[in-house]
The first five atom37 places (N, CA, C, CB, O) and aatype in JSON, in Angstrom:
{
  "aatype": [12, 0, 15, 16, 0, 9, 9, 16, 9, 16, 11, 12, 12, 6, 16, 10, 14, 6, 14, 0, 5, 3, 5, 0, 19, 6, 8, 10, 1, 3, 13, 9, 0, 3, 12, 5, 3, 6, 9, 5, 17, 3, 0, 19, 13, 11, 11, 16, 5, 11, 5, 10, 9, 3, 0, 0, 1, 1, 0, 1, 6, 6, 9, 0, 0, 7, 1, 0, 11, 14, 12, 3, 18, 3, 5, 10],
  "atom_mask": [
    [1, 1, 1, 1, 1],
    [1, 1, 1, 1, 1],
    [1, 1, 1, 1, 1],
    [1, 1, 1, 1, 1],
    [1, 1, 1, 1, 1],
    [1, 1, 1, 1, 1],
    [1, 1, 1, 1, 1],
    [1, 1, 1, 1, 1],
    [1, 1, 1, 1, 1],
    [1, 1, 1, 1, 1],
    [1, 1, 1, 1, 1],
    [1, 1, 1, 1, 1],
    [1, 1, 1, 1, 1],
    [1, 1, 1, 1, 1],
    [1, 1, 1, 1, 1],
    [1, 1, 1, 1, 1],
    [1, 1, 1, 1, 1],
    [1, 1, 1, 1, 1],
    [1, 1, 1, 1, 1],
    [1, 1, 1, 1, 1],
    [1, 1, 1, 1, 1],
    [1, 1, 1, 1, 1],
    [1, 1, 1, 1, 1],
    [1, 1, 1, 1, 1],
    [1, 1, 1, 1, 1],
    [1, 1, 1, 1, 1],
    [1, 1, 1, 1, 1],
    [1, 1, 1, 1, 1],
    [1, 1, 1, 1, 1],
    [1, 1, 1, 1, 1],
    [1, 1, 1, 1, 1],
    [1, 1, 1, 1, 1],
    [1, 1, 1, 1, 1],
    [1, 1, 1, 1, 1],
    [1, 1, 1, 1, 1],
    [1, 1, 1, 1, 1],
    [1, 1, 1, 1, 1],
    [1, 1, 1, 1, 1],
    [1, 1, 1, 1, 1],
    [1, 1, 1, 1, 1],
    [1, 1, 1, 1, 1],
    [1, 1, 1, 1, 1],
    [1, 1, 1, 1, 1],
    [1, 1, 1, 1, 1],
    [1, 1, 1, 1, 1],
    [1, 1, 1, 1, 1],
    [1, 1, 1, 1, 1],
    [1, 1, 1, 1, 1],
    [1, 1, 1, 1, 1],
    [1, 1, 1, 1, 1],
    [1, 1, 1, 1, 1],
    [1, 1, 1, 1, 1],
    [1, 1, 1, 1, 1],
    [1, 1, 1, 1, 1],
    [1, 1, 1, 1, 1],
    [1, 1, 1, 1, 1],
    [1, 1, 1, 1, 1],
    [1, 1, 1, 1, 1],
    [1, 1, 1, 1, 1],
    [1, 1, 1, 1, 1],
    [1, 1, 1, 1, 1],
    [1, 1, 1, 1, 1],
    [1, 1, 1, 1, 1],
    [1, 1, 1, 1, 1],
    [1, 1, 1, 1, 1],
    [1, 1, 1, 0, 1],
    [1, 1, 1, 1, 1],
    [1, 1, 1, 1, 1],
    [1, 1, 1, 1, 1],
    [1, 1, 1, 1, 1],
    [1, 1, 1, 1, 1],
    [1, 1, 1, 1, 1],
    [1, 1, 1, 1, 1],
    [1, 1, 1, 1, 1],
    [1, 1, 1, 1, 1],
    [1, 1, 1, 1, 1]
  ],
  "atom_positions": [
    [[-34.08, 89.57, 21.38], [-35.42, 89.75, 21.87], [-36.39, 89.63, 20.7], [-35.57, 91.1, 22.58], [-36.21, 90.28, 19.67]],
    [[-37.41, 88.82, 20.84], [-38.39, 88.6, 19.8], [-39.35, 89.78, 19.7], [-39.17, 87.31, 20.06], [-39.67, 90.43, 20.7]],
    [[-39.79, 90.06, 18.48], [-40.75, 91.14, 18.28], [-42.13, 90.71, 18.78], [-40.82, 91.57, 16.79], [-42.37, 89.53, 19.03]],
    [[-43.01, 91.68, 18.91], [-44.38, 91.39, 19.33], [-45.06, 90.44, 18.34], [-45.19, 92.69, 19.45], [-45.82, 89.56, 18.75]],
    [[-44.79, 90.62, 17.06], [-45.41, 89.76, 16.05], [-44.95, 88.31, 16.21], [-45.06, 90.27, 14.64], [-45.77, 87.39, 16.1]],
    [[-43.67, 88.1, 16.47], [-43.16, 86.73, 16.64], [-43.75, 86.11, 17.9], [-41.61, 86.74, 16.72], [-44.1, 84.93, 17.9]],
    [[-43.85, 86.87, 18.96], [-44.44, 86.36, 20.2], [-45.89, 85.98, 19.96], [-44.35, 87.43, 21.33], [-46.35, 84.94, 20.44]],
    [[-46.62, 86.81, 19.21], [-48.03, 86.52, 18.91], [-48.16, 85.23, 18.11], [-48.67, 87.69, 18.15], [-48.99, 84.38, 18.42]],
    [[-47.35, 85.1, 17.07], [-47.38, 83.88, 16.25], [-47.04, 82.66, 17.08], [-46.4, 83.99, 15.06], [-47.69, 81.62, 16.96]],
    [[-46.04, 82.77, 17.93], [-45.65, 81.65, 18.78], [-46.8, 81.22, 19.69], [-44.43, 82.01, 19.62], [-47.09, 80.03, 19.82]],
    [[-47.46, 82.19, 20.31], [-48.59, 81.87, 21.19], [-49.73, 81.22, 20.4], [-49.1, 83.15, 21.89], [-50.35, 80.27, 20.88]],
    [[-49.99, 81.72, 19.21], [-51.03, 81.14, 18.38], [-50.68, 79.7, 18.0], [-51.25, 81.99, 17.12], [-51.54, 78.82, 18.05]],
    [[-49.43, 79.47, 17.62], [-48.99, 78.14, 17.22], [-49.09, 77.15, 18.38], [-47.55, 78.19, 16.71], [-49.44, 75.98, 18.19]],
    [[-48.79, 77.62, 19.59], [-48.82, 76.74, 20.76], [-50.23, 76.24, 21.07], [-48.27, 77.46, 21.98], [-50.39, 75.22, 21.75]],
    [[-51.25, 76.93, 20.58], [-52.62, 76.49, 20.84], [-53.06, 75.36, 19.9], [-53.58, 77.67, 20.71], [-54.09, 74.74, 20.12]],
    [[-52.28, 75.12, 18.87], [-52.63, 74.09, 17.88], [-52.02, 72.74, 18.24], [-52.17, 74.52, 16.5], [-50.97, 72.69, 18.87]],
    [[-52.67, 71.65, 17.84], [-52.05, 70.35, 18.0], [-50.84, 70.27, 17.05], [-53.07, 69.2, 17.72], [-50.78, 70.99, 16.06]],
    [[-49.9, 69.39, 17.37], [-48.64, 69.33, 16.62], [-48.83, 69.14, 15.12], [-47.78, 68.23, 17.16], [-48.15, 69.81, 14.35]],
    [[-49.71, 68.24, 14.65], [-49.89, 68.12, 13.2], [-50.35, 69.43, 12.55], [-50.9, 67.02, 12.89], [-49.92, 69.76, 11.44]],
    [[-51.21, 70.16, 13.24], [-51.67, 71.45, 12.72], [-50.53, 72.47, 12.75], [-52.87, 71.96, 13.53], [-50.45, 73.32, 11.86]],
    [[-49.67, 72.39, 13.75], [-48.5, 73.28, 13.8], [-47.61, 73.03, 12.59], [-47.7, 73.06, 15.11], [-47.13, 73.98, 11.96]],
    [[-47.4, 71.76, 12.25], [-46.56, 71.43, 11.09], [-47.17, 71.98, 9.81], [-46.38, 69.91, 10.98], [-46.47, 72.52, 8.95]],
    [[-48.48, 71.84, 9.7], [-49.17, 72.36, 8.52], [-49.08, 73.89, 8.47], [-50.66, 71.91, 8.53], [-48.85, 74.46, 7.4]],
    [[-49.24, 74.54, 9.6], [-49.14, 76.0, 9.65], [-47.73, 76.46, 9.27], [-49.5, 76.51, 11.05], [-47.57, 77.47, 8.58]],
    [[-46.73, 75.72, 9.72], [-45.35, 76.08, 9.38], [-45.13, 76.0, 7.87], [-44.35, 75.16, 10.11], [-44.48, 76.87, 7.29]],
    [[-45.68, 74.97, 7.24], [-45.53, 74.85, 5.78], [-46.2, 76.03, 5.07], [-46.15, 73.53, 5.28], [-45.64, 76.59, 4.13]],
    [[-47.38, 76.41, 5.53], [-48.05, 77.57, 4.94], [-47.24, 78.84, 5.18], [-49.47, 77.73, 5.52], [-47.12, 79.67, 4.28]],
    [[-46.7, 79.0, 6.37], [-45.88, 80.18, 6.67], [-44.62, 80.22, 5.81], [-45.5, 80.2, 8.15], [-44.22, 81.29, 5.35]],
    [[-44.0, 79.07, 5.6], [-42.81, 79.03, 4.73], [-43.15, 79.56, 3.34], [-42.24, 77.58, 4.63], [-42.43, 80.39, 2.79]],
    [[-44.25, 79.05, 2.78], [-44.66, 79.51, 1.44], [-44.99, 80.99, 1.45], [-45.87, 78.7, 0.95], [-44.57, 81.73, 0.55]],
    [[-45.74, 81.43, 2.47], [-46.13, 82.83, 2.55], [-44.92, 83.74, 2.69], [-47.08, 83.04, 3.73], [-44.84, 84.78, 2.04]],
    [[-43.98, 83.35, 3.54], [-42.78, 84.17, 3.75], [-41.92, 84.2, 2.49], [-41.95, 83.62, 4.93], [-41.35, 85.24, 2.15]],
    [[-41.82, 83.08, 1.79], [-41.07, 83.06, 0.53], [-41.7, 84.02, -0.47], [-41.01, 81.63, -0.05], [-40.99, 84.75, -1.17]],
    [[-43.04, 84.03, -0.55], [-43.73, 84.96, -1.44], [-43.47, 86.4, -1.01], [-45.23, 84.68, -1.45], [-43.24, 87.27, -1.86]],
    [[-43.5, 86.66, 0.27], [-43.24, 88.01, 0.77], [-41.82, 88.46, 0.44], [-43.47, 88.08, 2.28], [-41.61, 89.61, 0.07]],
    [[-40.86, 87.55, 0.57], [-39.47, 87.89, 0.25], [-39.33, 88.21, -1.23], [-38.54, 86.74, 0.63], [-38.59, 89.13, -1.6]],
    [[-40.03, 87.45, -2.08], [-40.02, 87.76, -3.51], [-40.59, 89.14, -3.79], [-40.81, 86.71, -4.29], [-40.03, 89.9, -4.58]],
    [[-41.7, 89.46, -3.13], [-42.32, 90.78, -3.3], [-41.39, 91.9, -2.84], [-43.64, 90.85, -2.53], [-41.28, 92.93, -3.5]],
    [[-40.72, 91.69, -1.71], [-39.79, 92.7, -1.19], [-38.64, 92.91, -2.18], [-39.23, 92.28, 0.19], [-38.23, 94.04, -2.43]],
    [[-38.14, 91.8, -2.73], [-37.04, 91.89, -3.7], [-37.52, 92.61, -4.97], [-36.51, 90.48, -4.05], [-36.81, 93.46, -5.5]],
    [[-38.72, 92.26, -5.44], [-39.28, 92.92, -6.63], [-39.45, 94.42, -6.38], [-40.63, 92.29, -7.01], [-39.1, 95.23, -7.24]],
    [[-39.97, 94.79, -5.22], [-40.16, 96.2, -4.9], [-38.83, 96.94, -4.9], [-40.84, 96.36, -3.53], [-38.75, 98.08, -5.38]],
    [[-37.79, 96.3, -4.38], [-36.46, 96.94, -4.34], [-35.93, 97.15, -5.76], [-35.47, 96.1, -3.51], [-35.38, 98.2, -6.06]],
    [[-36.08, 96.15, -6.61], [-35.61, 96.27, -7.99], [-36.42, 97.34, -8.72], [-35.73, 94.91, -8.73], [-35.86, 98.14, -9.47]],
    [[-37.72, 97.34, -8.5], [-38.58, 98.32, -9.16], [-38.19, 99.73, -8.74], [-40.06, 98.06, -8.83], [-38.12, 100.62, -9.59]],
    [[-37.93, 99.94, -7.46], [-37.53, 101.27, -6.99], [-36.23, 101.71, -7.62], [-37.4, 101.29, -5.47], [-36.06, 102.89, -7.93]],
    [[-35.3, 100.77, -7.83], [-34.01, 101.11, -8.44], [-34.17, 101.51, -9.9], [-33.04, 99.94, -8.33], [-33.39, 102.32, -10.41]],
    [[-35.18, 100.96, -10.58], [-35.33, 101.22, -12.01], [-36.47, 102.19, -12.31], [-35.57, 99.93, -12.74], [-36.75, 102.45, -13.48]],
    [[-37.11, 102.72, -11.3], [-38.27, 103.58, -11.52], [-37.94, 104.8, -12.37], [-38.85, 104.01, -10.19], [-38.72, 105.19, -13.24]],
    [[-36.78, 105.42, -12.12], [-36.41, 106.61, -12.91], [-36.23, 106.24, -14.37], [-35.12, 107.25, -12.35], [-36.66, 106.99, -15.25]],
    [[-35.61, 105.1, -14.64], [-35.42, 104.69, -16.04], [-36.77, 104.4, -16.7], [-34.52, 103.43, -16.11], [-36.96, 104.72, -17.88]],
    [[-37.71, 103.81, -15.95], [-39.03, 103.54, -16.51], [-39.77, 104.84, -16.82], [-39.85, 102.69, -15.54], [-40.43, 104.95, -17.86]],
    [[-39.66, 105.8, -15.94], [-40.29, 107.1, -16.16], [-39.68, 107.78, -17.38], [-40.15, 108.01, -14.91], [-40.4, 108.35, -18.2]],
    [[-38.35, 107.73, -17.5], [-37.67, 108.33, -18.66], [-38.09, 107.64, -19.96], [-36.15, 108.24, -18.49], [-38.29, 108.31, -20.97]],
    [[-38.21, 106.32, -19.94], [-38.61, 105.58, -21.14], [-40.04, 105.95, -21.54], [-38.51, 104.06, -20.91], [-40.33, 106.11, -22.72]],
    [[-40.93, 106.09, -20.56], [-42.31, 106.48, -20.86], [-42.36, 107.89, -21.43], [-43.17, 106.39, -19.59], [-43.12, 108.16, -22.36]],
    [[-41.54, 108.78, -20.88], [-41.49, 110.15, -21.38], [-41.02, 110.17, -22.83], [-40.57, 111.03, -20.5], [-41.59, 110.86, -23.67]],
    [[-39.96, 109.4, -23.14], [-39.45, 109.33, -24.51], [-40.51, 108.76, -25.46], [-38.16, 108.46, -24.58], [-40.67, 109.24, -26.58]],
    [[-41.22, 107.75, -25.0], [-42.27, 107.14, -25.84], [-43.36, 108.17, -26.15], [-42.89, 105.91, -25.14], [-43.81, 108.28, -27.29]],
    [[-43.78, 108.91, -25.13], [-44.8, 109.94, -25.36], [-44.3, 111.0, -26.34], [-45.21, 110.61, -24.03], [-45.05, 111.46, -27.2]],
    [[-43.03, 111.39, -26.21], [-42.45, 112.38, -27.12], [-42.42, 111.86, -28.55], [-41.03, 112.77, -26.66], [-42.72, 112.59, -29.49]],
    [[-42.04, 110.58, -28.71], [-42.0, 109.99, -30.05], [-43.39, 109.9, -30.66], [-41.35, 108.6, -30.0], [-43.56, 110.14, -31.86]],
    [[-44.38, 109.56, -29.84], [-45.76, 109.5, -30.34], [-46.21, 110.89, -30.76], [-46.71, 108.92, -29.26], [-46.8, 111.05, -31.83]],
    [[-45.95, 111.88, -29.92], [-46.36, 113.26, -30.23], [-45.67, 113.79, -31.48], [-46.05, 114.17, -29.04], [-46.26, 114.57, -32.23]],
    [[-44.43, 113.35, -31.71], [-43.68, 113.82, -32.88], [-43.98, 112.99, -34.12], [-42.19, 113.78, -32.59], [-43.45, 113.28, -35.2]],
    [[-44.82, 111.98, -33.99], [-45.17, 111.14, -35.14], [-44.11, 110.13, -35.52], [0.0, 0.0, 0.0], [-44.16, 109.57, -36.61]],
    [[-43.15, 109.89, -34.63], [-42.08, 108.93, -34.94], [-42.41, 107.51, -34.48], [-40.78, 109.38, -34.3], [-41.64, 106.59, -34.74]],
    [[-43.53, 107.32, -33.82], [-43.9, 106.0, -33.32], [-44.84, 105.32, -34.31], [-44.57, 106.1, -31.93], [-45.6, 105.98, -35.02]],
    [[-44.77, 103.99, -34.34], [-45.7, 103.23, -35.18], [-46.24, 102.07, -34.36], [-44.99, 102.72, -36.49], [-45.6, 101.61, -33.41]],
    [[-47.42, 101.59, -34.72], [-48.0, 100.49, -33.94], [-47.08, 99.26, -33.92], [-49.38, 100.1, -34.52], [-46.39, 98.97, -34.89]],
    [[-47.09, 98.56, -32.8], [-46.24, 97.39, -32.67], [-46.86, 96.21, -33.42], [-46.03, 97.04, -31.18], [-48.06, 95.95, -33.32]],
    [[-46.03, 95.51, -34.18], [-46.47, 94.3, -34.88], [-46.15, 93.1, -34.0], [-45.79, 94.17, -36.3], [-45.0, 92.65, -33.94]],
    [[-47.16, 92.59, -33.33], [-46.95, 91.5, -32.38], [-46.5, 90.22, -33.08], [-48.22, 91.24, -31.59], [-45.93, 89.34, -32.43]],
    [[-46.75, 90.08, -34.36], [-46.31, 88.9, -35.09], [-44.8, 88.88, -35.3], [-47.01, 88.83, -36.43], [-44.23, 87.83, -35.57]],
    [[-44.16, 90.03, -35.17], [-42.72, 90.1, -35.37], [-41.93, 90.01, -34.06], [-42.38, 91.38, -36.08], [-40.7, 90.13, -34.07]],
    [[-42.6, 89.8, -32.96], [-41.91, 89.69, -31.68], [-41.22, 88.36, -31.55], [-42.88, 89.88, -30.52], [-40.58, 88.09, -30.54]]
  ]
}
């Protein structure tokens, strides 16, 4: 059974002439691919969020303890 969103998109697409439907499909393919990338990025970010928080905490502790020094971007 199709979701309400799919039914809505289908009805909208049916109102377009076929060349416009083809163009809309190409835009939807790109948009959906971007959305899938974002979903994947969000999942990876959620998995590593604790490590990022821990790294930030360690950095703040090192700065407070005077063990940090400015980064030399020329040495990267």
